[in-house]
C-alpha positions as CSV (number, residue, x, y, z in Angstrom):
1,M,125.3,87.3,113.2
2,E,126.3,87.0,109.6
3,L,125.9,90.1,107.4
4,L,124.7,89.5,103.8
5,S,124.4,92.4,101.4
6,F,123.6,93.1,97.8
7,V,122.7,96.0,95.5
8,A,119.5,95.8,93.5
9,D,120.2,95.7,89.8
10,T,116.7,96.6,88.6
11,D,113.4,98.0,89.9
12,T,111.8,95.1,91.8
13,T,110.8,94.1,95.4
14,L,112.9,93.2,98.3
15,V,111.8,89.6,98.4
16,R,112.4,89.0,94.7
17,A,115.7,90.8,94.8
18,A,116.9,88.7,97.7
19,G,115.9,85.5,96.0
20,K,117.9,86.5,92.9
21,A,121.0,87.9,94.6
22,L,121.1,85.3,97.4
23,P,119.8,82.1,95.9
24,D,121.2,79.9,98.7
25,F,119.7,82.1,101.5
26,P,116.4,80.3,102.6
27,Y,113.2,82.2,102.1
28,S,112.2,81.4,105.7
29,A,115.5,83.0,107.0
30,L,114.6,86.2,105.1
31,R,111.2,86.2,106.7
32,A,112.7,85.6,110.1
33,A,115.1,88.5,109.6
34,L,112.3,90.8,108.6
35,R,110.3,89.9,111.6
36,R,113.3,90.8,113.8
37,R,113.8,94.0,111.8
38,D,117.3,92.8,110.9
39,V,117.0,94.0,107.3
40,K,118.1,97.4,106.1
41,V,117.4,99.1,102.8
42,N,119.7,102.1,102.3
43,G,120.5,102.0,106.0
44,V,116.9,102.1,107.1
45,R,115.4,99.1,108.9
46,T,112.3,97.4,107.5
47,S,110.0,94.6,108.7
48,G,108.3,93.7,105.5
49,D,108.6,93.4,101.7
50,M,108.9,96.7,99.9
51,P,109.6,98.1,96.4
52,L,113.3,98.6,95.5
53,K,114.8,100.9,92.9
54,S,117.9,99.9,90.9
55,G,120.9,100.8,93.0
56,D,119.2,100.3,96.4
57,R,121.5,98.6,98.9
58,V,120.1,95.8,101.1
59,E,121.8,94.5,104.2
60,I,120.5,91.3,106.0
61,Y,121.7,90.3,109.4
62,S,121.2,86.5,109.6
63,S,121.2,84.6,112.8
64,G,121.5,81.3,111.0
65,T,118.7,79.7,113.0
66,A,116.4,79.3,110.0
67,S,118.7,76.9,108.3
68,S,119.7,75.0,111.4
69,G,117.2,72.2,110.8
70,K,114.5,73.4,113.3
71,E,112.9,75.6,110.6
72,Q,114.1,74.3,107.3
73,D,113.2,76.1,104.2
74,P,110.3,74.2,102.5
75,D,111.8,75.0,99.1
76,K,114.7,72.7,99.9
77,H,112.6,69.6,100.3
78,G,110.7,68.0,97.5
79,K,107.7,66.9,99.6
80,A,107.2,70.5,100.9
81,S,107.9,72.2,97.6
82,W,105.7,75.1,97.0
83,T,105.1,77.8,94.3
84,L,104.6,81.5,94.6
85,V,101.5,82.5,92.6
86,Y,101.0,86.1,93.7
87,E,102.6,88.5,96.2
88,D,102.2,92.1,97.3
89,A,102.9,94.1,100.4
90,A,100.0,92.6,102.3
91,T,99.0,89.3,100.7
92,V,100.6,86.2,99.3
93,I,99.0,83.4,97.4
94,I,101.0,80.1,97.2
95,H,100.4,76.7,95.7
96,K,100.5,74.2,98.5
97,P,101.4,70.7,97.6
98,A,99.6,67.6,99.0
99,G,101.1,66.0,102.1
100,V,102.0,69.3,103.8
101,E,100.3,70.9,106.8
102,T,99.0,74.4,106.1
103,E,100.1,75.8,109.4
104,R,103.6,74.3,109.2
105,L,104.2,75.6,105.7
106,V,102.8,79.1,106.3
107,S,104.7,79.5,109.6
108,A,108.0,78.3,108.0
109,L,107.6,80.9,105.3
110,G,107.1,83.6,107.9
111,F,103.5,84.4,106.9
112,Y,100.2,84.3,108.8
113,A,97.5,81.7,108.0
114,V,94.0,83.1,107.3
115,H,92.4,79.8,106.0
116,R,93.6,76.3,105.6
117,L,93.7,73.3,103.3
118,D,93.6,69.7,104.5
119,R,97.0,68.1,104.6
120,N,96.4,65.9,101.5
121,T,94.7,68.7,99.5
122,A,96.9,70.6,97.1
123,G,96.1,74.0,95.7
124,L,95.9,77.7,96.2
125,L,96.4,79.0,99.7
126,A,96.1,82.7,100.8
127,A,98.2,84.1,103.6
128,A,98.9,87.4,105.2
129,K,102.3,89.1,105.3
130,T,101.6,91.5,108.2
131,L,99.4,91.4,111.3
132,E,97.3,94.2,109.9
133,S,96.6,92.3,106.7
134,K,95.9,89.2,108.7
135,E,93.1,91.0,110.5
136,L,91.7,92.2,107.2
137,L,91.9,88.8,105.5
138,D,90.5,87.0,108.5
139,R,87.5,89.2,108.3
140,C,87.2,88.6,104.6
141,F,87.1,84.9,104.9
142,R,84.8,85.0,108.0
143,E,82.3,87.2,106.1
144,R,82.5,84.9,103.0
145,L,83.9,87.7,100.8
146,V,86.3,85.2,99.3
147,K,85.1,82.4,97.0
148,K,87.0,79.1,97.0
149,Y,86.7,76.6,94.2
150,Y,88.0,73.0,94.0
151,L,88.3,70.3,91.4
152,A,87.7,66.7,92.5
153,V,87.4,63.3,91.0
154,L,84.5,61.5,92.6
155,T,84.0,57.7,92.6
156,A,80.3,58.1,91.5
157,V,78.2,60.6,89.6
158,P,76.0,62.7,91.9
159,K,72.3,63.1,91.1
160,P,71.4,65.8,90.2
161,K,74.6,66.7,88.3
162,S,74.5,70.2,89.6
163,A,73.2,71.3,93.0
164,T,73.8,73.2,96.2
165,I,73.5,70.9,99.2
166,T,73.1,71.5,102.9
167,G,74.1,69.3,105.8
168,Y,75.2,69.4,109.5
169,L,78.7,68.4,110.4
170,V,79.8,67.0,113.7
171,K,83.5,66.9,114.5
172,N,85.1,64.1,116.5
173,A,88.5,65.5,117.5
174,E,89.6,62.3,119.1
175,K,89.2,60.3,115.9
176,A,90.3,63.2,113.7
177,R,87.2,62.9,111.5
178,V,83.7,64.3,111.0
179,K,80.3,63.0,110.3
180,V,77.6,64.7,108.2
181,Y,73.8,64.5,108.9
182,G,70.9,65.6,106.8
183,E,69.0,67.3,109.7
184,P,70.1,69.6,112.5
185,V,71.8,67.6,115.4
186,K,73.4,68.4,118.6
187,D,76.9,70.0,118.1
188,G,76.2,70.0,114.3
189,K,77.6,72.9,112.3
190,K,75.6,73.8,109.2
191,I,77.6,73.3,105.9
192,V,76.7,74.3,102.4
193,T,78.5,72.9,99.4
194,A,77.8,73.6,95.7
195,Y,78.9,71.3,92.9
196,R,78.6,70.7,89.2
197,V,79.7,67.8,87.1
198,I,82.3,68.7,84.4
199,Q,83.1,65.3,82.9
200,E,81.9,61.8,83.4
201,F,84.2,58.7,83.1
202,A,83.4,55.2,81.9
203,K,81.4,53.0,84.2
204,N,83.0,49.9,85.7
205,A,81.2,46.5,85.3
206,G,79.3,45.6,88.4
207,E,78.9,49.1,89.8
208,K,75.5,49.8,91.3
209,Q,73.7,53.1,91.3
210,T,71.9,54.6,94.3
211,N,69.2,57.2,94.8
212,D,71.9,59.9,95.2
213,A,74.6,58.7,92.8
214,A,75.0,56.8,89.5
215,A,77.7,54.3,88.8
216,G,80.9,55.5,87.3
217,A,83.2,58.4,88.2
218,C,83.3,62.1,87.3
219,L,85.2,65.3,87.5
220,V,83.4,68.0,89.4
221,E,83.9,71.7,90.3
222,I,83.0,72.4,94.0
223,E,82.5,75.7,95.7
224,L,82.7,75.9,99.4
225,L,79.9,78.2,100.7
226,T,80.9,77.4,104.3
227,G,84.4,76.2,105.4
228,R,84.4,73.4,107.9
229,T,86.9,70.7,108.6
230,H,86.9,68.0,105.9
231,Q,83.7,69.5,104.5
232,I,84.1,68.5,100.8
233,R,85.3,65.0,101.5
234,A,82.7,64.3,104.2
235,H,79.8,65.9,102.3
236,M,80.6,64.1,99.0
237,A,80.8,60.8,100.9
238,Y,77.5,61.5,102.6
239,I,75.7,61.7,99.2
240,G,77.4,58.5,98.0
241,C,80.2,60.1,95.9
242,P,83.5,60.0,97.9
243,V,86.5,61.8,96.6
244,A,88.7,59.3,94.8
245,G,91.7,58.2,96.8
246,D,90.3,59.4,100.1
247,G,91.0,56.6,102.6
248,K,89.2,58.4,105.5
249,Y,85.8,58.9,104.0
250,G,85.9,56.5,101.1
251,R,88.3,53.9,99.8
252,G,91.7,54.8,98.6
253,D,95.4,54.9,99.1
254,G,95.5,58.5,100.5
255,K,96.3,60.1,97.1
256,Q,93.0,61.9,97.2
257,Q,91.9,63.6,93.9
258,L,91.1,67.0,95.3
259,V,92.7,70.4,94.5
260,A,91.9,73.9,95.4
261,Y,92.2,75.4,92.0
262,K,90.7,78.9,92.2
263,I,90.3,81.8,94.6
264,Q,88.1,84.8,93.9
265,F,88.0,87.9,96.0
266,C,84.7,89.8,96.1
267,L,85.5,92.7,98.4
268,P,83.3,95.9,98.5
269,E,84.5,99.0,96.8
270,G,86.7,101.0,99.1
271,H,88.0,98.0,101.0
272,P,91.8,98.3,101.6
273,L,92.3,95.0,99.7
274,C,89.7,95.5,97.0
275,Y,92.4,95.5,94.3
276,L,92.5,91.7,94.8
277,N,89.1,91.5,93.1
278,D,90.9,92.1,89.7
279,L,93.2,89.2,90.0
280,K,92.7,85.9,88.2
281,L,93.9,83.5,90.8
282,E,93.6,80.1,89.2
283,L,95.8,77.1,88.7
284,P,96.0,76.4,85.0
285,E,97.7,73.0,85.7
286,A,95.0,71.9,88.1
287,H,93.8,69.1,85.9
288,G,97.3,67.7,85.7
289,I,97.6,67.6,89.5
290,L,94.7,65.1,89.6
291,N,95.7,61.6,88.7
292,N,93.2,60.5,86.0
């Protein structure tokens, strides 16, 4: 094993200090070392991020496996580039880029997945840093104590322009796609999606309108009130308004115009993570992520 060490030069956290003092040391390697308890702060082993005081000495025993190519640091590859939005001792919020699998990214960073975004959906993704916080966050998402908002460009304007719609989603694992029905069906899971049109774009000549959608395109805000596989994409396609660029449920080149731009925690008072309620977790650059 290789020993890496440094002394914190300011009051900070272990993760931030390591990133500053050891810029060439992969973040995934640090997480792997923490899981193995191969990190010491002032001679005491630790298995997670923690506050540091100026002058604290950190020692990291690195096995070198994280940078061997089997678990490469996503920071080092443009396609898997990600951004840290928020971090504390229990929770981390990252900005996942399109084209990256949720599970692969979260695992490579040494975190625990508590919800997921589709591979080609960019945006905010919450993860747990410890097994204890994973259990808490899993329950929060399962009990709908976390609101998830998306921005999307649709290829038609839904009618009405603001609504909460219900459907029943059947998953076909073999074809890696789902189908939405308007009434309960066998194996159908109930889905609820809320949307509102924010901006309409110019209509193209020759476009036709239907009972559920008008010609043209629009930018919408969508709130997931349930969280099923491909829910937004399939539900919007069902009402005649596919997400732009979605080649699976509409027509496009795969550069789907969908981004998870806001997460809002609504935890009851006294909950161990209720401090997350006060955070403004929103991507200010979300409009820029969508290709107009």
